[in-house]
C-alpha positions in Angstrom: -22.4 -7.3 9.8 -25.0 -8.1 7.2 -24.5 -10.2 4.1 -25.8 -10.4 0.6 -25.3 -13.5 -1.5 -22.7 -14.7 1.1 -20.6 -11.5 0.9 -20.3 -9.0 3.6 -22.1 -5.8 2.6 -18.9 -3.9 3.4 -15.8 -5.0 1.5 -12.2 -4.0 2.3 -10.6 -2.1 -0.6 -6.9 -2.6 -0.1 -5.6 0.2 -2.3 -5.2 2.9 0.4 -3.2 1.3 3.3 -1.2 3.8 5.3 2.5 4.1 4.2 5.6 4.5 6.2 8.9 5.5 4.5 7.4 5.0 1.1 6.0 1.5 1.8 2.9 0.1 3.3 2.9 0.2 7.1 2.5 -3.6 7.4 1.7 -3.8 11.1 -1.0 -1.2 10.8 -2.4 -2.9 7.7 -2.5 -6.3 9.5 -4.2 -4.8 12.5 -6.8 -3.2 10.3 -7.4 -6.4 8.3 -7.9 -8.2 11.6 -10.3 -5.7 13.0 -12.4 -5.7 9.8 -12.4 -9.5 9.9 -13.4 -9.6 13.5 -16.3 -7.3 12.7 -17.5 -9.6 9.9 -15.9 -8.3 6.8 -15.2 -11.3 4.5 -14.4 -9.6 1.2 -10.9 -8.2 0.5 -10.1 -6.5 -2.8 -6.6 -5.8 -4.1 -4.9 -5.6 -7.5 -1.6 -6.3 -9.3 -0.8 -2.6 -9.7 -1.6 -1.5 -6.1 2.0 -1.1 -4.8 2.7 -3.6 -2.0 -1.0 -4.4 -1.5 -1.1 -8.0 -2.6 1.9 -8.9 -0.6 0.6 -7.1 2.5 -2.8 -8.8 2.2 -1.3 -12.2 1.6 1.1 -12.0 4.5 -1.6 -10.7 6.9 -4.1 -13.4 5.9 -1.5 -16.1 6.3 -0.3 -14.9 9.7 -3.9 -14.4 10.9 -4.9 -17.9 9.7 -8.1 -16.7 8.0 -7.6 -17.7 4.4 -10.4 -20.2 4.3 -12.8 -17.8 6.1 -12.6 -14.9 3.7 -12.9 -14.2 0.0 -9.9 -12.6 -1.8 -10.2 -10.7 -5.1 -7.4 -9.5 -7.2 -7.2 -8.4 -10.8 -5.4 -9.3 -14.0 -3.7 -6.2 -15.5 -5.2 -6.8 -18.9 -3.7 -3.6 -20.3 -0.3 -5.2 -19.9 -1.2 -8.6 -21.5 0.3 -9.1 -24.9 0.1 -12.9 -25.3 -1.4 -15.9 -23.7 1.8 -16.7 -21.7 1.3 -13.3 -19.9 -2.0 -14.6 -18.5 -0.1 -17.4 -16.6 2.7 -15.0 -15.7 0.5 -12.5 -13.9 -1.7 -15.0 -12.2 1.4 -17.0 -10.9 2.9 -13.8 -9.6 -0.3 -12.7 -7.9 -0.8 -16.1 -6.2 2.7 -16.0 -4.9 2.3 -12.5 -3.5 -1.0 -13.5 -1.9 0.5 -16.7 -0.5 -2.4 -18.7 -1.7 -3.2 -21.5 -4.1 -6.4 -20.1 -5.3 -8.4 -16.9 -5.8 -12.0 -16.6 -4.9 -12.5 -13.9 -7.5 -10.3 -12.8 -10.4 -11.2 -9.7 -12.3 -10.2 -8.3 -15.7 -8.9 -5.0 -14.4 -10.0 -1.5 -15.6 -12.1 -2.5 -18.6 -13.3 0.6 -20.5 -14.0 -0.6 -24.0 -15.2 -3.8 -25.6 -12.0 -3.9 -27.7 -10.1 -4.9 -24.6 -12.2 -8.0 -24.2 -11.9 -8.7 -27.9 -8.1 -8.6 -27.5 -8.1 -11.0 -24.6 -10.4 -13.4 -26.5 -8.0 -13.3 -29.5 -5.3 -14.4 -27.1 -7.3 -17.4 -25.8 -8.6 -16.0 -22.5 -11.8 -18.0 -22.7 -10.1 -21.3 -22.8 -7.6 -20.1 -20.2 -10.3 -19.1 -17.8 -11.9 -22.6 -18.2 -8.5 -24.2 -17.5 -8.0 -22.1 -14.3 -11.4 -22.8 -13.0 -11.0 -26.6 -13.7 -7.7 -26.5 -11.8 -9.2 -24.6 -8.9 -6.8 -21.7 -9.1 -9.7 -19.3 -9.9 -13.2 -19.9 -8.5 -15.0 -16.9 -10.0 -14.2 -14.6 -12.9 -15.4 -11.1 -13.4 -14.3 -7.6 -14.5 -13.9 -4.1 -13.1 -15.2 -1.3 -15.2 -14.7 2.4 -15.9 -16.5 3.6 -19.0 -19.9 4.3 -20.6 -23.1 2.5 -19.8 -23.4 1.1 -23.3 -19.9 -0.3 -23.2 -20.5 -1.8 -19.8 -23.6 -3.6 -21.0 -21.8 -4.9 -24.1 -19.0 -6.4 -22.0 -21.5 -7.7 -19.5 -23.3 -9.6 -22.2 -20.1 -10.9 -23.9 -19.4 -13.6 -21.4 -20.9 -15.6 -18.6 -19.4 -13.5 -15.8 -19.6 -14.5 -12.1 -19.4 -10.9 -10.8 -18.5 -7.4 -11.8 -17.1 -4.3 -10.1 -18.2 -0.8 -11.0 -17.7 2.8 -9.9 -21.1 3.9 -8.5 -22.2 6.5 -6.0 -24.9 9.2 -5.8 -22.9 11.5 -8.0 -22.3 8.8 -10.6 -25.9 7.6 -10.8 -26.1 8.5 -14.4 -22.5 8.3 -15.5 -20.1 5.4 -16.0 -22.0 2.1 -15.8 -24.7 4.0 -13.8 -28.1 3.0 -12.7 -28.8 1.4 -16.1 -25.7 -0.8 -15.6 -26.8 -1.8 -12.1 -30.1 -2.9 -13.5 -28.5 -4.8 -16.4 -26.3 -6.7 -13.9 -29.3 -7.5 -11.8 -31.3 -8.7 -14.8 -28.5 -11.3 -15.4 -28.4 -12.1 -11.7 -24.7 -11.2 -11.5 -23.4 -10.1 -8.1 -22.5 -6.4 -8.2 -19.6 -4.9 -6.3 -19.1 -1.1 -5.9 -15.9 0.9 -5.8 -15.5 4.6 -5.2 -18.6 4.9 -3.0 -17.2 8.2 -1.7 -15.6 9.3 -5.0 -12.1 9.1 -3.6 -13.2 10.9 -0.4 -14.8 13.8 -2.3 -18.2 13.0 -0.8 -16.7 13.5 2.6 -13.6 15.6 2.9 -14.2 17.8 -0.1 -17.9 18.4 0.4 -18.8 22.1 0.2 -19.4 23.8 3.5 -23.0 24.4 2.6 -23.5 20.6 2.1 -21.8 19.8 5.4 -24.1 22.2 7.2 -27.1 20.7 5.5 -26.1 17.2 6.6 -25.2 18.3 10.2 -28.6 19.9 10.6 -30.5 16.8 9.5 -32.2 14.9 12.3 -30.8 11.5 11.1 -27.5 12.4 12.6 -25.7 10.6 9.8 -22.2 11.6 8.6 -21.5 12.4 5.0 -20.0 9.0 4.5 -23.0 7.3 6.1 -25.3 9.0 3.7 -23.3 7.8 0.8 -23.1 4.2 2.0 -26.8 4.0 3.0 -27.8 5.4 -0.5 -25.9 2.4 -2.0 -27.2 -0.2 0.4 -30.7 1.0 -0.1 -30.5 -0.7 -3.5 -31.0 -4.5 -3.2 -29.0 -4.9 -6.5 -25.8 -3.9 -4.7 -24.0 -6.9 -3.3 -21.0 -5.3 -1.6 -19.6 -1.8 -1.3 -15.8 -1.5 -1.1 -14.2 1.1 1.2 -10.5 2.0 1.2 -10.3 2.0 5.0 -7.0 3.0 6.6 -7.8 3.4 10.3 -9.5 1.3 13.0 -12.0 4.1 13.6 -13.1 4.1 10.0 -13.4 0.4 9.9 -15.6 0.3 13.1 -17.8 3.2 11.8 -18.3 1.6 8.4 -19.0 -1.8 9.9 -21.6 -0.2 12.2 -23.4 1.3 9.2 -23.2 -2.0 7.3 -24.9 -3.7 10.2 -27.8 -1.2 10.2 -28.5 -0.2 6.6 -31.4 -1.9 4.8 -32.5 -2.2 1.2 -35.5 0.0 0.7 -34.8 2.0 3.8 -34.8 5.3 2.0 -38.0 7.3 1.8 -39.0 10.6 0.3 -37.0 12.6 3.0 -33.8 10.7 2.5 -33.9 10.9 -1.3 -34.6 14.7 -1.0 -31.5 15.1 1.1 -29.4 13.3 -1.5 -30.8 15.6 -4.2 -29.9 18.7 -2.1 -26.4 17.5 -1.5 -25.9 16.6 -5.2 -27.2 20.0 -6.3 -24.8 21.8 -3.9 -21.8 19.8 -5.1 -22.6 20.5 -8.8 -22.5 24.2 -8.0 -18.9 24.0 -7.0 -17.1 21.1 -8.7 -14.6 22.1 -11.3 -13.1 18.7 -12.2 -14.8 15.3 -11.6 -11.6 13.6 -10.5 -11.8 10.8 -8.0 -8.1 10.5 -7.4 -7.8 7.0 -8.8 -4.4 7.8 -10.3 -5.0 5.8 -13.5 -3.7 8.9 -15.3 -0.3 8.5 -13.6 2.6 8.6 -13.9 2.8 11.7 -16.1 5.9 11.6 -18.5 6.7 15.1 -17.4 6.1 14.6 -13.7 2.8 16.5 -13.2 0.9 15.3 -10.2 -2.5 15.4 -12.0 -4.7 14.1 -9.1 -3.1 16.4 -6.6 -3.6 19.4 -8.9 -7.2 18.6 -9.5 -7.8 17.9 -5.8 -6.5 21.3 -4.8 -8.3 23.0 -7.6 -11.6 21.5 -6.5 -10.7 22.4 -2.9 -10.6 26.0 -3.9 -14.3 25.9 -4.6 -15.5 23.3 -2.1 -13.8 25.2 0.7 -12.2 28.5 -0.3 -9.5 29.7 -2.7 -7.0 30.4 0.0 -7.1 26.9 1.5 -6.9 25.3 -1.9 -3.9 27.3 -2.9 -2.2 26.8 0.4 -2.7 23.0 0.1 -1.3 23.1 -3.4 1.7 25.2 -2.4 2.6 22.9 0.5 1.9 19.5 -1.1 2.9 20.1 -4.7 4.8 23.3 -5.4 7.4 22.7 -2.7 8.4 19.2 -3.7 12.0 18.6 -4.5 11.0 17.3 -7.9 8.6 19.7 -9.5 5.1 18.4 -10.3 3.3 21.5 -11.5 0.5 21.6 -14.1 2.6 24.0 -16.2 5.0 21.1 -16.9 2.3 19.5 -19.1 3.3 19.2 -22.7 -0.2 18.1 -23.8 0.9 14.6 -24.9 -2.5 13.3 -24.1 -1.3 10.0 -22.5 -3.2 10.7 -19.3 -6.5 11.2 -21.1 -6.4 7.7 -22.6 -6.5 6.1 -19.1 -8.8 8.5 -17.3 -12.0 6.5 -16.1 -13.9 9.8 -15.9 -13.0 10.9 -19.5 -11.8 14.2 -18.2 -10.2 16.7 -20.6 -7.1 16.6 -18.5 -5.0 18.9 -20.7 -7.6 21.6 -20.7 -8.4 21.3 -17.0 -4.7 21.4 -16.1 -4.4 24.8 -17.8 -7.4 26.0 -15.8 -6.0 24.6 -12.6 -2.6 26.1 -13.2 -4.1 29.5 -13.8 -6.3 29.4 -10.7 -3.9 27.7 -8.3 -0.9 29.8 -9.0 -1.5 33.6 -9.3 1.6 35.6 -10.2 2.8 36.2 -6.6 2.7 32.4 -5.9 4.7 31.7 -9.1 7.6 34.0 -8.3 7.8 32.8 -4.8 8.0 29.1 -5.5 11.7 28.9 -6.5 12.7 30.9 -3.5 10.5 28.9 -1.1 11.7 25.6 -2.6 15.3 26.6 -2.2 14.7 27.6 1.3 12.7 24.5 2.3 14.8 22.0 0.3 18.2 23.5 0.3 18.9 23.7 -3.4 17.2 25.2 -6.5 15.3 22.9 -8.8 
């Protein structure tokens, strides 16, 4: 493992642990945390709203006896904070879940607009941070961000942050905080952490076949994920890249790449490959959804990320496979979650990090995913598969 500024270049994003019977499979999660630690990962990232994650991380770290050897980051759900007392409430709860007396890093979660920071300031967050740092409960303070470059820079300059976390990958080089945001953080010498390096798996599992063939034919022998990681680590401004790893094999592969990749290692041929992959993806993508699920839950039960995933799958693979996936994973659920259930309330769009016109795109997805013969068969198939009509 290589390190930058004391952090492992690969960080463990603890949002996507495997589940069993609706809850995190703790024994698997613990084994994966241990394997990552053994291979040199020292940065573990979780959040208040990741179901069961803080508890699983805290329990595993305690049982493995590695608390003083790693850095734990979690996040304040600032969108739920209404008064100063809530700041203590959430931090107390998170420390309890994580079974620790301190956090190495505490982030203001999901910042998208400067107004969110203004609200926290009006509630006394600056004095509160100073108190927590003085007490030792928080060692470093930062923020995670989804939004425009201009807004990122405004929040970045609003406080003396210790670190920041942004969505960044070769498809988001000029969106969200983007390359300009990366350079702004570097100019202030602020450690920069990266989430969604694979855009929720899109840069691996949902790559168009044409792009997969292009990568397979390249003499480097790198996988799609390796190309994405190496593109990030090529940039010296990037401190650590988070990966939502949920298998030992994935952990070992990502750690191997993190032990080899170098800043400045890309040359003309490597950048040209990224340009070709990017161009192919842009030919096919219908919705720039990363599957982050910030749009959920939908008041009417629509599974928005699943609908968009299947819709994109129709064009990154083929229409039949996308429709089949949708039919099996969404249409046949006991509780309907179809795009047609959308009443256009717009709640989802207020929380979407990608600023997707969700209502409009759901209509498109509904039309493409469900031709008439699929629609008329769903009630029959659901009754057959589930046992009663919904």
